[in-house]
Each structure stands twice: as C-alpha cells, then as structure tokens.
N, C-alpha and C positions, 0 to 999 in steps of 0.2 A: 223132436230131440229135447231132452230136458235141459234147462238153463242152469249152468253151474255158477254159483256165487262164490268168488274167491275172497271175499271180505270176511274178516273175523268179526263175529257178532258177539254182542253182549246180551243177546236175548231180545234187545229192543230194535235190532236192525241198524244200529249206529256203529261206525268203525271205532276200534279201540285205540284212541290217540295216545294214551299214557304208555301203552306197550311200545308204540312206535318211537316215542321219545327216548325210552330206556334203551331200545336197541340202537338208536343213533348215538347216544352218549357212550354206550359200550364200544361201538365201532370206532368213535373218535379217540377214546382212551387207548384202544389197541394200536391204532395208527400212530398216535403220539408216542407211545412207548417204543414202538419199532423205530421211529425217526430218531428219538433220543439215543437209542442203542447204537444205531448206525453212526450218528455224529460222534458219540463217545469213542467208538473204535477207530474212526477216521482221524481224529485230532491227534497231532504228534505229542508225545509225552516227554520230549527233551527240552521244552521251552523253559522249564524252571522246576524248582523243587515243589513238592506238595506242601500245602499249608501246614500239614502235620509235622513235616520234617524240618521246617524252618525254625531258627532260634527265636525264642520269645523276645519281644521288645521290652527293655527295662521299663519298669513302671514309672520311674522318674522322667524318662524321655517322653513317655506317652502322655503323661498328665501335665508336665510343666515345660513349656517352650523355653529355649535358652534366651537369656537377656541379651540385647544388642545395644551397643553404644553408637548412636547414629552419627556422632561427630568423628568417630575413629574408623568407620567403615567406608571404603570407597567402592562404588559400583564399577562394573566393567566399563560403562560409558564414560566415567570420570577419569579413566586412565587413557593416555595417548601414547602413540608410538614414538620411539627415539630414532632420529636419523643419524646413524654413525658414519664417520668418514670412511672412505674406501679402505678395505683390508682390516677393519676393526670390528670386533664383535664382543660386546660386554653387556652386562645388565646394569643399565644406568637409569636414573630417573627420567621419566618420559616427558616429552614436550607437548604443548597444545597442538591440536590438529591445525595444519596450515591451510590457507586458502589456495585455490587453484591458481596457477601462474597465468599471466597474460599470454595467450597463444601466439602473439606476434613473434616473428623471427627477426634476427639481426644479421647484418652483414658480417662475414668472416674475413679475417685478415690473412689467412695462410693459403698460399697457392698450392694446395695439395689435391685439388680437383674434387673436393667434396662439398656438396651444398647442403644446407640444413634441411631436414625433413619437415614437410608441412603437413599439418593435420588439423581438421576442424574439431576434433575431439579433445577433451581435456586430457593431457598426458598423464600416464600412470606414474607413481612415485619413482619407479626404476628407470623411466625413460628420460629423454632430453628435457631440460628446463632452460629455455633460452632467455627469458626475461623474468627473473624472480621479482617479487614485490620488494621495492626498496625499503630498507630499514627492518626487514624481517629475516630470520634465519631460513636457509633453504637447503635443498638436497646437496650434499657434498661440502657444505660450509664447515670450516674447521671447528671442532668441538670447543676449543679454547676461546673462540670468538662468540660462542652461543650463550646468550643470557639465561637460557633455560636449563643449562647443565651446571650443576654446582662445581665450584672450583675446589681443588685439593688444598686443604688448609696446611699452613706451615706450623710445625710444632710450637707450642707456646714458649718453650725455653729458647727457641732459635730466633723468634721474632725481634727481640730487643737488639741483638747483634746485627740483624739485617737492616733494621730501621736506622741504626747508627751508620751502617755502610751507605745506605741510600742518602742519608743526610750529608755525609762527607762528600759523596760524589756530586750531589746537587750543589753544595757550597763551592767545590772546586770548579765546577762548570760556570757558576755565577762569577767567580773570581778570575775566569779565563785561564785557569791552571789546567789545561786540557790533558796533559800527560797524566796527572794525578787523578783526574776525573775518569779517564779511560781505565786506569789501573784499578780503581775502586769498583767501577762497574763490572769489569772482567772478574774481579774477585767474587762478586755476588753470583755471577753466572756459573762460576766453578764451584760454588758452595754445594755440598752434597744434598742439602735439604731443599734446594731450589729445583723443582721439577722442570725439565725442559719444556718450553712453550707455555708454561703457566703464566698467570698474570704477573707474578714477581719476576719471572724470567724475562718477560716482555718489557717490563718497566726498566730492568737493568740493561737490556739490549738497546732500548731507546736512549738511555743515558750514554752508553758506549758509542752508539751511532752519532749522537749529537756532539760528543766530545771530538771524535775523529773528523767528522765532516765540517764542523765549525773551524777546527784547526786547518783543514784543507782550504776552506773558503777564505780564511784570514791569513793564509800563508805562514802559519805559526810553526815553529819547530816542535817536534814531538819526541824529545829525548833520543833514545836509541833507534827510534823508528825512522828518523830522518838523518841525513848526513850532508856535509858540505864538500863539494867537489870543485877544486880549482881547475879551470880550463887549461889544457895543455895544447901545444901546437899540433895541428892535424886532426883535432877532434871536431865532431859535428853533433848536432842534436840527435840525429838518427843513430849514430854510433853510441852515444851516451844512453839513449833509450834502450837499445839492445843490450848494452853492458849491464844496466841496472834493472832490467825486466820491468820497464815502465813505458810511458808514452811521451812523444814529443810535446803533446798538448799539456801533459801534467808538468813537465819540466818548465815549460814556458809559463804555465799558470802560477806555479810556486814562485817564480822569479820575476813576475810581472813583465814578461817579454811580449810585445805585440805578436799576434798570430802570424803575420806575414814577415816578421823579422827573423831571418835564418842565419844571421851573422853571429858567430861566437868570438868574443874578444879574449885573447890569451890572458890568463891570470884572473879572469872574472870568477868569483866564487858563486857556485850554483847550489841552491837548496834542493835536495832530491829526496824523494820518498821511494826507496827501492822496493822491488818485488822479491820473489815472484808472488803473483796473485792467484786466487782460486775462487770459483763460485760454486756453491752447493744450493740447489733448489729443493726444498722439502714440500712435497705435494700435500701431505696431511694438514699441517698448520698453515700452508700457503705463505711461505716466507722464502726470500732469497738471502743467503748468507754470503758475505764477501770476506774472504780470508787474506791476510797479508802475512806471508812467511809462516803459515800454519796457525796464526793467531786471529781470532775473530775480530774483524775490523768494523763491520756495519751489518745491519739487518734491515731488510726492506719487505713490506707487504707486497704480494703479487697476486695477479689473477691467472687462472689456468684454463685449459681446454675443457669443454663440456664432455660428459660421457667418457672421461678418462682419456681424451685424445692427446693430452700431453704425455709423451712416452717416458718411461723410466729407463734412462740410458746415459751414456757418457758422450760428451761433445767437446769441441773446442770452438772458440770464436774465430771463424774463418775470414770475416770481413766486417767492417764497421761503416755504416752508411749514415750520413747526415741528410736531413730533409728527404726521406725515402718516398718513392712512389709505391703504390700498392698494386700488386698483380693479383687480380681476383681469381678465385678458384675456378670459376666457369669461363675464364678468358676475359681479356680486356685489362686496361691499365687505368688506375685512378691517380692522377698527379698529386704531388705534395701540395698541401694548401687547400685542396678540395675538401669541403665538409664531409664528403662520403669516404675520405681516406682515414682509416682508424689507426694508423701506425704512429701517430705523433711525430716528434722531431728527430728521433734517433732509432736506428735498427741495428742490432748486433746479430749478424747471421751466424747460425750454428751448423757445424759439420760433424757428423757422427764419427766416433773413433772405435777401434776394436772391430768386432765382428757382430753387429746387431742382427737380430733374427728377421728383420724386414728393412726395407729402404726407409731412411729417416731424413727426408729432404724437405726443405722449405720452412724449417722451424727457426725461431729467433727470439730475441728479447727486445721489446720495444715499448714505447710509451702508449698513451691512450688519450683520446679526447674526452672521455667520460670516466672520471675517477671512481664512480660508483662500481665500475667493473672490477676494481681491486678487491681481492679476497673472494671473488666469485668464480664460478666455472662457466665462462661464456665464450671463450675464444675457440678457434678451430685447432688449437694445439700450441700456439705460441704462448710465451710468458709475458704478461702485461705488467708494466710498472707505471707509477706516476711519472709524468714528464720531468719533474724536478729531480727525481731519483735517478732515472735512466740517463739524464744529462751528466751527472757526476760519474756514473759507471762508465759512460762513453769516454770521458777524459782519463779516468784512472787506469782502467784495465787495457793492456795491449792485446793485439791479435795473438792467436794461439793460446790464449788463457784457457785452461781447462774448465769445463762446466759439467757438473754431474747433477742429474735429476733423480731424486730418490723418493721413496714413499714417505 
C-alpha cells in the first residue's frame, strides 16, 4: 500500500510553518470577534447614556479646578453631632464627639422594681447612660447648660435696660431690701426679650430665689407676700396652717418658735407667709419652679430619671418624710444614715392625680448625697435636689400641694 503524506510541502519536504501561523491568527480573530459580539448583545444598555448623547463638559471646568479656601471649608470629620434634649429637633451647631461613659452602674432610689441594665459593651448614644463623665455635657443634658451650644443674644437696644435692672436687683439684695430685689428680678423674667431658661433668665431667677429664700431664712417681712395674724382663742398651729395654706414648720420658723412648742398665746402676733403653693418641674431645662399664689417664688436645679423614667404627669404631695429609709427596687431596706442610702434627709412622696395611662407609684422629690447628680439623668424616676434646697421645700410647702411635671 502506498504511504500517504498529509504534510504540505514546499518542494523541499519541510512543513509550511508560515501558513500555519496565518491560519491560527485568522482563527483567533474570528473567535475574538464572535466573543465581542456576544458580550455586546448581553450587556444591558440602561446603565447610562452613551457618551455621544451626554452634554459636553464646559471647557472652564475641564481646564481650571475651582479654588478652595482651606480655612473656610470644614470636612465631614470636623463636624460633630448635636445631642438635643428630649422632644427637640433643630439644626444647631454641633458639639465635639464625647467619650464613652463609664459602664459602671449606680444604685437606684425608686421602689418601682426595675434594676439598671448591665452590659459589658459601650452603650450606644440612645441607650442608658448611668455615670457620665463629670464636668462634660452628656445625653439629655439641658441645652442651656451646654457650653458647646451658642446662647441666644439679647438685642443690643435691650441690654442697657436689662443691665440696669440687674444692677438694681443686686443692690437691693445687698442692702437687704428683699421685696424690691424680688420685684426687680421678676420684672426681668417677665421681659419679653428674655428667653425662658436662657442665661439671662437664669441669672434673674437666681436673684429672685436668693431674695425670697434669704427673707425666709432671716424671717423678714416681704410686703404683701406676708401678713401679721394676731392669735385668737381656740386657734392652733394646725388650724392656722390649714387656713393659710402653709405648714406648721413654716409658721414656727418665721416666728422663732421651738419645734416642740405647740402652745399658742392669745394676742401673740404671728408673721405668716400664706399660700397656696404650686410646684412645676420642667424636664427639658431640669429645673423645679416653686410658685406662691401663682407668682414665681424660687427656681431650683434638679436631677431626673435616666431614659425618660421621670413621667410627664400631675401629682400632689401625699406625705413628707424626714430622715427617710430607702426601699430598694429589688427588695430590702437601707436605713437612713447608711452611706448606701441615696435619699438624703427629706423625701416628699408624690401621688398621681387624674387618670394617668399607667400606674405612677413610688415617685418623689428628695435630696442626694452626691450633688453632681443635679442637672443629670441618673435616677430611677425620682426628682433629685440639693439637700439645702429640699430642706426649704420641706418646710414651706404643705401636703396636698400640686406638683406638675412637664416637658
């Protein structure tokens, strides 16, 4: 059988390698063209406009980048979030990022059966903050007490008159003219240009509080706010306290009567500061306002419950306790005087009025052993005051005094 040679010859018996390369290149080009065609038809054409249909970029923007003033531009990292008080949303200058709080927990003073949640993780901003770093603003702190938030300025044409009113009130207070000092301070508070709870408002409120409470401490008459009552046969301290909407302690205090002396002498002239009294607690600015016959009498800083545990509701003072024991939420009693008892020297128990949407039991107004708690949200719902402040409140306001907690 003849041998068949399938090789292509060039006449010298060698294979034609150039022809093979050309055939391989042709095959590669055909395969590449088919692949490109398949890819072209498979790619979606809705991702964007074709380059031909897109508007041309202006020559000025292509060739010349815009100038940037490095001192006037802030990066995203240089801006920080603002922590607004509950119920408030506005665009305000933002504060520096705060450090994570100490994760330790504190004892609670309210017997409402709730224990603080424990976590090994750093709490998120919207969660509980039990021990904020002292001296620094924290979640829920009132905006007016925050150094990072600008204060609203008083118009320039109003400042001179306010400065004069402040000067007069301070001079009257220095000269022990407490009635005039209180009237001048109240006039500032009622000035339409003074924004409630601004720095000017607080300064005037401090003058008003100092005038009234100094007069209370020194047993000074306060014009129409006080009266002289001559004792008549058959009268008693309890009857006079009920008649004038005040307390036995307040009557004895004003007239320098010993606490255990309950004898009234006929014809004795008693200095009395009559009521009625009313308490309003503002959760936003964290202040307790004491009103006498609907006129603002004193303003105190307070601490409130963490995570909004201080309810917005109406109460009355149901009882007044001196040297109170603390009934812990989880059970057990901590006696007065024990360092673990957080209630201070006085406790004004609150009872809800009206028809609240949930049981409101165990709330009260009391002192604290750590005054750094004031203006913070640390309690289990009670209203904390400085011991020196709550002691005056204990003497002045009688049982059944209305207490309203508002935002």
